[in-house]
N, CA, C and O atoms as a GROMACS GRO file, in nm:
protein
  260
    1MET      N    1   0.083  -0.117   0.000
    1MET     CA    2   0.000   0.000   0.000
    1MET      C    3   0.089   0.125   0.000
    1MET      O    4   0.180   0.135   0.082
    2ASP      N    5   0.063   0.218  -0.090
    2ASP     CA    6   0.135   0.344  -0.095
    2ASP      C    7   0.070   0.443   0.001
    2ASP      O    8  -0.051   0.464  -0.004
    3LEU      N    9   0.151   0.503   0.088
    3LEU     CA   10   0.103   0.604   0.181
    3LEU      C   11   0.145   0.741   0.130
    3LEU      O   12   0.263   0.772   0.125
    4LYS      N   13   0.048   0.822   0.092
    4LYS     CA   14   0.077   0.953   0.035
    4LYS      C   15   0.094   1.057   0.145
    4LYS      O   16   0.037   1.046   0.253
    5VAL      N   17   0.176   1.159   0.114
    5VAL     CA   18   0.194   1.276   0.199
    5VAL      C   19   0.140   1.394   0.121
    5VAL      O   20   0.169   1.408   0.002
    6GLY      N   21   0.062   1.478   0.185
    6GLY     CA   22   0.003   1.589   0.113
    6GLY      C   23  -0.007   1.715   0.196
    6GLY      O   24   0.021   1.715   0.316
    7ILE      N   25  -0.047   1.822   0.129
    7ILE     CA   26  -0.073   1.949   0.193
    7ILE      C   27  -0.213   1.995   0.155
    7ILE      O   28  -0.265   1.957   0.050
    8LEU      N   29  -0.273   2.075   0.240
    8LEU     CA   30  -0.402   2.134   0.207
    8LEU      C   31  -0.379   2.264   0.134
    8LEU      O   32  -0.309   2.353   0.184
    9ARG      N   33  -0.437   2.276   0.016
    9ARG     CA   34  -0.426   2.399  -0.062
    9ARG      C   35  -0.564   2.432  -0.117
    9ARG      O   36  -0.620   2.355  -0.195
   10ASP      N   37  -0.617   2.544  -0.075
   10ASP     CA   38  -0.751   2.586  -0.119
   10ASP      C   39  -0.854   2.475  -0.096
   10ASP      O   40  -0.934   2.443  -0.184
   11GLU      N   41  -0.851   2.417   0.024
   11GLU     CA   42  -0.946   2.313   0.064
   11GLU      C   43  -0.931   2.182  -0.016
   11GLU      O   44  -1.018   2.096  -0.008
   12GLU      N   45  -0.825   2.168  -0.092
   12GLU     CA   46  -0.796   2.046  -0.167
   12GLU      C   47  -0.667   1.985  -0.112
   12GLU      O   48  -0.579   2.058  -0.066
   13ILE      N   49  -0.656   1.853  -0.116
   13ILE     CA   50  -0.533   1.787  -0.075
   13ILE      C   51  -0.445   1.767  -0.197
   13ILE      O   52  -0.487   1.707  -0.297
   14GLU      N   53  -0.323   1.819  -0.189
   14GLU     CA   54  -0.227   1.806  -0.299
   14GLU      C   55  -0.117   1.709  -0.255
   14GLU      O   56  -0.049   1.734  -0.155
   15THR      N   57  -0.098   1.601  -0.329
   15THR     CA   58   0.005   1.504  -0.297
   15THR      C   59   0.142   1.562  -0.325
   15THR      O   60   0.169   1.612  -0.435
   16ILE      N   61   0.230   1.555  -0.224
   16ILE     CA   62   0.367   1.604  -0.244
   16ILE      C   63   0.469   1.491  -0.238
   16ILE      O   64   0.587   1.513  -0.266
   17GLY      N   65   0.425   1.371  -0.203
   17GLY     CA   66   0.519   1.260  -0.198
   17GLY      C   67   0.457   1.138  -0.132
   17GLY      O   68   0.336   1.129  -0.115
   18TRP      N   69   0.545   1.045  -0.094
   18TRP     CA   70   0.503   0.921  -0.031
   18TRP      C   71   0.586   0.898   0.093
   18TRP      O   72   0.701   0.940   0.099
   19ILE      N   73   0.528   0.834   0.193
   19ILE     CA   74   0.598   0.804   0.317
   19ILE      C   75   0.615   0.653   0.328
   19ILE      O   76   0.527   0.577   0.287
   20SER      N   77   0.727   0.610   0.384
   20SER     CA   78   0.755   0.467   0.397
   20SER      C   79   0.660   0.402   0.498
   20SER      O   80   0.602   0.470   0.583
   21GLN      N   81   0.647   0.271   0.487
   21GLN     CA   82   0.557   0.197   0.576
   21GLN      C   83   0.593   0.216   0.724
   21GLN      O   84   0.504   0.214   0.809
   22ASP      N   85   0.722   0.236   0.754
   22ASP     CA   86   0.764   0.255   0.893
   22ASP      C   87   0.772   0.403   0.932
   22ASP      O   88   0.822   0.436   1.040
   23TYR      N   89   0.724   0.491   0.846
   23TYR     CA   90   0.719   0.636   0.869
   23TYR      C   91   0.857   0.697   0.894
   23TYR      O   92   0.867   0.800   0.961
   24SER      N   93   0.962   0.638   0.840
   24SER     CA   94   1.096   0.690   0.863
   24SER      C   95   1.149   0.774   0.747
   24SER      O   96   1.244   0.849   0.766
   25MET      N   97   1.090   0.763   0.628
   25MET     CA   98   1.137   0.838   0.511
   25MET      C   99   1.019   0.892   0.432
   25MET      O  100   0.915   0.827   0.420
   26ILE      N  101   1.037   1.012   0.378
   26ILE     CA  102   0.940   1.071   0.285
   26ILE      C  103   1.014   1.092   0.154
   26ILE      O  104   1.125   1.145   0.152
   27ARG      N  105   0.952   1.051   0.044
   27ARG     CA  106   1.010   1.068  -0.090
   27ARG      C  107   0.921   1.163  -0.169
   27ARG      O  108   0.799   1.149  -0.168
   28SER      N  109   0.981   1.259  -0.236
   28SER     CA  110   0.903   1.353  -0.317
   28SER      C  111   0.838   1.278  -0.434
   28SER      O  112   0.875   1.166  -0.466
   29SER      N  113   0.740   1.343  -0.495
   29SER     CA  114   0.663   1.276  -0.600
   29SER      C  115   0.747   1.233  -0.719
   29SER      O  116   0.715   1.133  -0.783
   30MET      N  117   0.855   1.305  -0.750
   30MET     CA  118   0.943   1.267  -0.861
   30MET      C  119   1.064   1.187  -0.814
   30MET      O  120   1.144   1.142  -0.895
   31GLY      N  121   1.078   1.169  -0.682
   31GLY     CA  122   1.187   1.088  -0.628
   31GLY      C  123   1.320   1.158  -0.612
   31GLY      O  124   1.418   1.095  -0.574
   32SER      N  125   1.325   1.288  -0.643
   32SER     CA  126   1.453   1.357  -0.636
   32SER      C  127   1.488   1.405  -0.495
   32SER      O  128   1.603   1.439  -0.469
   33VAL      N  129   1.391   1.409  -0.405
   33VAL     CA  130   1.416   1.455  -0.269
   33VAL      C  131   1.371   1.347  -0.172
   33VAL      O  132   1.260   1.295  -0.181
   34TRP      N  133   1.460   1.314  -0.079
   34TRP     CA  134   1.428   1.220   0.027
   34TRP      C  135   1.446   1.291   0.160
   34TRP      O  136   1.544   1.363   0.179
   35ILE      N  137   1.352   1.272   0.252
   35ILE     CA  138   1.360   1.331   0.385
   35ILE      C  139   1.357   1.219   0.487
   35ILE      O  140   1.265   1.136   0.487
   36ARG      N  141   1.457   1.217   0.573
   36ARG     CA  142   1.462   1.114   0.679
   36ARG      C  143   1.401   1.172   0.805
   36ARG      O  144   1.441   1.279   0.851
   37LEU      N  145   1.304   1.102   0.862
   37LEU     CA  146   1.240   1.143   0.985
   37LEU      C  147   1.302   1.066   1.100
   37LEU      O  148   1.331   0.947   1.086
   38CYS      N  149   1.325   1.132   1.211
   38CYS     CA  150   1.385   1.064   1.324
   38CYS      C  151   1.325   1.115   1.454
   38CYS      O  152   1.258   1.218   1.457
   39ASP      N  153   1.350   1.043   1.560
   39ASP     CA  154   1.301   1.082   1.692
   39ASP      C  155   1.418   1.095   1.789
   39ASP      O  156   1.420   1.032   1.894
   40ASP      N  157   1.514   1.178   1.751
   40ASP     CA  158   1.634   1.192   1.832
   40ASP      C  159   1.627   1.308   1.931
   40ASP      O  160   1.730   1.361   1.972
   41MET      N  161   1.506   1.347   1.970
   41MET     CA  162   1.491   1.455   2.066
   41MET      C  163   1.528   1.407   2.206
   41MET      O  164   1.505   1.291   2.242
   42THR      N  165   1.584   1.497   2.284
   42THR     CA  166   1.616   1.464   2.422
   42THR      C  167   1.489   1.470   2.506
   42THR      O  168   1.386   1.520   2.461
   43ALA      N  169   1.495   1.419   2.627
   43ALA     CA  170   1.381   1.422   2.718
   43ALA      C  171   1.339   1.566   2.746
   43ALA      O  172   1.220   1.595   2.760
   44GLU      N  173   1.438   1.657   2.756
   44GLU     CA  174   1.407   1.798   2.780
   44GLU      C  175   1.332   1.859   2.663
   44GLU      O  176   1.236   1.934   2.682
   45GLU      N  177   1.376   1.827   2.540
   45GLU     CA  178   1.307   1.878   2.421
   45GLU      C  179   1.164   1.826   2.415
   45GLU      O  180   1.071   1.901   2.384
   46LEU      N  181   1.146   1.698   2.444
   46LEU     CA  182   1.011   1.640   2.444
   46LEU      C  183   0.922   1.706   2.549
   46LEU      O  184   0.801   1.718   2.529
   47ALA      N  185   0.981   1.748   2.661
   47ALA     CA  186   0.906   1.812   2.768
   47ALA      C  187   0.882   1.960   2.741
   47ALA      O  188   0.808   2.025   2.814
   48GLY      N  189   0.945   2.015   2.637
   48GLY     CA  190   0.927   2.156   2.603
   48GLY      C  191   1.019   2.250   2.676
   48GLY      O  192   0.995   2.371   2.678
   49VAL      N  193   1.125   2.198   2.737
   49VAL     CA  194   1.221   2.282   2.808
   49VAL      C  195   1.317   2.343   2.706
   49VAL      O  196   1.381   2.269   2.631
   50PRO      N  197   1.329   2.478   2.703
   50PRO     CA  198   1.420   2.538   2.605
   50PRO      C  199   1.566   2.505   2.638
   50PRO      O  200   1.602   2.497   2.756
   51PRO      N  201   1.650   2.486   2.536
   51PRO     CA  202   1.791   2.453   2.561
   51PRO      C  203   1.865   2.571   2.622
   51PRO      O  204   1.829   2.686   2.599
   52SER      N  205   1.966   2.542   2.698
   52SER     CA  206   2.053   2.646   2.754
   52SER      C  207   2.137   2.703   2.641
   52SER      O  208   2.171   2.631   2.547
   53PRO      N  209   2.173   2.832   2.648
   53PRO     CA  210   2.258   2.891   2.542
   53PRO      C  211   2.388   2.812   2.526
   53PRO      O  212   2.452   2.776   2.625
   54GLY      N  213   2.425   2.786   2.403
   54GLY     CA  214   2.549   2.715   2.375
   54GLY      C  215   2.539   2.564   2.380
   54GLY      O  216   2.640   2.496   2.362
   55THR      N  217   2.419   2.510   2.403
   55THR     CA  218   2.405   2.364   2.412
   55THR      C  219   2.324   2.305   2.299
   55THR      O  220   2.311   2.183   2.289
   56SER      N  221   2.270   2.388   2.212
   56SER     CA  222   2.188   2.339   2.102
   56SER      C  223   2.276   2.281   1.992
   56SER      O  224   2.370   2.346   1.947
   57PRO      N  225   2.247   2.158   1.947
   57PRO     CA  226   2.327   2.099   1.838
   57PRO      C  227   2.308   2.174   1.706
   57PRO      O  228   2.391   2.162   1.616
   58ASP      N  229   2.198   2.252   1.693
   58ASP     CA  230   2.171   2.326   1.571
   58ASP      C  231   2.229   2.467   1.574
   58ASP      O  232   2.222   2.538   1.474
   59GLU      N  233   2.286   2.508   1.686
   59GLU     CA  234   2.338   2.644   1.699
   59GLU      C  235   2.450   2.669   1.599
   59GLU      O  236   2.541   2.587   1.584
   60GLY      N  237   2.441   2.781   1.531
   60GLY     CA  238   2.544   2.820   1.436
   60GLY      C  239   2.525   2.761   1.298
   60GLY      O  240   2.611   2.778   1.212
   61LEU      N  241   2.413   2.691   1.273
   61LEU     CA  242   2.391   2.630   1.142
   61LEU      C  243   2.326   2.725   1.042
   61LEU      O  244   2.317   2.694   0.923
   62GLY      N  245   2.279   2.839   1.089
   62GLY     CA  246   2.215   2.933   0.997
   62GLY      C  247   2.133   3.033   1.074
   62GLY      O  248   2.129   3.031   1.197
   63PRO      N  249   2.066   3.122   1.001
   63PRO     CA  250   1.986   3.224   1.067
   63PRO      C  251   1.866   3.164   1.140
   63PRO      O  252   1.805   3.068   1.094
   64GLU      N  253   1.834   3.222   1.254
   64GLU     CA  254   1.718   3.177   1.329
   64GLU      C  255   1.593   3.226   1.259
   64GLU      O  256   1.590   3.337   1.206
   65VAL      N  257   1.490   3.146   1.259
   65VAL     CA  258   1.364   3.181   1.194
   65VAL      C  259   1.269   3.236   1.297
   65VAL      O  260   1.156   3.272   1.264
   0.00000   0.00000   0.00000
């Protein structure tokens, strides 16, 4: 069974790709983009505790959004 991934656009569902049976990978509709999903969050992140300055593994990777 193919599991589709989509977005809502103007009240319509638009397919943007497919997700693996184990929900670990998403592949774009043309297959050129693969996204790996993981659950590597710490217990603090799962609890919603903000990281201390200088301890974020993503710090310094680019502009903050």
